[in-house]
C-alpha positions, 0 to 999 in steps of 0.5 A: 500500499502506501509509501510515505516519503519524509524523512526517518524520525526517531524515536523510541516510544510508540511512533506518532508520525504520520507516515506508514510504516512502508516507509523508504526513503532513500537517505535513510535506512529504516529499521523498526526496533522493539524494546520492553515493548517499545517501538521505534523507528532509526535513521542509520545516517541521520535524523530527520527534525520536521516542524510541525503543522496542525495538520501532522497534529492530526495525523499524530494522533490517528497514529497513535491511537491506532498502533495503540488498538492495534497493539491491544488487540494484537496481545488480546487473542494472540493463538492462530485459529482455523481462519489463519496461516500463522508464520508470516510477518507484514507480509505485504503481498502475496502471489499464489504460484499456478494453480498450486498449493503454494503462494510466495509472501513478502517481509515489509520489515527487518527481520534479525531472526530471517535469512531472506526476505520471502516466506513460502506459505502451503495454503492446503497445511496453512503453514508458512516458513521461511524460503531461504534463496540461492544468492551464488552466481551473477547476475544475468546479461540483460541485468549488467547493469546491477551492482550483484548480488547483496545480503539476502537478510538485508531484503525488505521486500514489498510488491511480488509480480511472477512471469511464467515460462512454464507450468513450474518454471518462471521468475519472480520479481520483488519490489525491495527497499533493504540495503539499495532501491531495487527490483530484484529478480530471482528464478522459481522452480516448482517441486513437490516442496515448493518453492525454489528461488535462484537470485538471477539480476536486478533493476536499480529504481530512478532517485524519483521512484517511490516504488509500490508494486512491480509487473513483468512487461514483455522486454522488461518491467513496469512499476509504480510510484505511490507518490511523488517526492514533491508531494509533501507528507502526499496531501495529493494522495490523501485529497485523492489528486494525481500523485504517482505514475507508471515507470518502464525498464526495459535493458535497451532503453534503462528508465522512462514514465509512461505517459497519462499515469498519474493517479492518485496513489499508483498502487498494484499493478499487473499486466494483461497478455490477452489485451496487452495493457496494464490494470493499475489500481489507484488507491487515494479514489479507488479506480482501477486504470486499464492502460493498453501498452498498443499504440492509439489504444484509449485508455479506461478508468473503473470506479471501484466502491468501497475499497482503497485498491491496493494489490493486485493479481491476475488468477489463471483463468483471466480475471483480475484479484483485487485486495485493499482497505476501508475507510479514510486515507488519512486514518489508514496511514494514519496505521503507524508502526502497530503490529495490526492496522484494525481497519476492515479489508475489501476484495475485488473479482474482476472481469477484464472481458466485461470489464465490471465487478462480478465479485466483492467481499468486506470483511471485518478487522479482527484482533488479529487482523486487518487491512488486507493489502492483497488476495490469494484465492484458494480451495473457493476460499479468499484469503487476504495478507496485511503490511501489518501482523504476523499471520494471513486470514481467510476474509471470505467464501467465493461464488464464483464456478 
C-alpha cells in the first residue's frame, strides 16, 4: 500500500508520526526496533527534525491511537485459528504459484531472525515458513547494470509478480527497499516441496520513484510510484488527486515514465497478455485504470466502490483479483507501526472481458488481522495478507464457478 516520503524520525516510544510503516526514503534505511514493548524507527545516517503543523498533529493523533489499539488487539488474541495461517511478518504482498497449494509472500520490515526476504506458504496445510534464496551466481547479462547480489538478510520486500515460462518454471520480480531501492529478480522453480529461488539480477530504482508494485511486461518491467517526492506528506494523494505514475524499464532503454499514468496513489499493477494492457490501482480515489500498451488504444478508468485498492494479480482463468482497505485514507495511512492495522478489508474480483466487478466481499478487522493488502484465492476461499501483522486470514468464500 502506501509509502510516505518524509524523512525518518527516531523515537523511543510508539511512533506518533503520520508516516506509514512502509516508508523507505533513499536518504536513510528503515529499521523497526522493539525493546521492552517500545517501538522505534531509526535512520542509520541522520535524524530528520520537522516542524509540526496542525495537520501533522492530526496525523500523529490518528497514528498513536491506532498503534495503541492494534497493540491491545494483538495481545488480546494471539493464538492461530483454523481461519488463519501464522508465521508471517508484515507480508504486504503474496502471489499464489499457479494452481498449486503454494504461495510466496513478502516481508516488509527487517527481521534479524530471517535470512531472506520471503515466506513460502503451504495453503493446503495452512503453514508458512521462511523461503531461503540462492544468491551464489552473478547477474544475467540483461541486468548488466546491477551492482551484484546483496545480503539476503537485508531484503525488505514489498510488491511481487511472477512471469511464468512454463507450468513449473518462471521468474519472480520483487520490490526491495532494504540495502538498496531495487527490483530483485529470481529464477523460480516449483517442486513437490514448494518453490526454489535463485537470484539472477536486479534493476536499481531511479531516485524520483517511490516504488510500490512491479509487473512483468514483454522485454522488461513496469513499476508504480505511489506518490511523488515533491508532494509533501502525500497531501495530493490524501485528497484523491493525481500523485503517482508508472515507470517502465527495459535493458535497451533503461527507465522512462509512461505518459498519462499520474493517478491518485498508483499502487497495485498487473500486465494482461490478452489485451496487452497494464491494470493499475489508484489507491487514493478507489479506481482501476486500464492502460493499453498498444499505440493508439484508449485508456479507461473503472470506479471501485468501497475500497482503497492495493495489490492486484491475475488468476489463471484471466480474472483480476484485487484486495484493499476500507476507510478514510488518513486513518489507514495513520496505522503507524502497530502490529495490526484495525481497518476493514475488501476483496474485488474483476472480469477484464466484461470490464466489471463480478464479486466483492468485505471482512471486518479482527484482533489479529486487518487492512488486507493482497488476496489469494484457494479452494474457493479468499485469503488476505497485510502490511501489518503476523498472519494471513480467511476473508470469505468465493461463489464463482
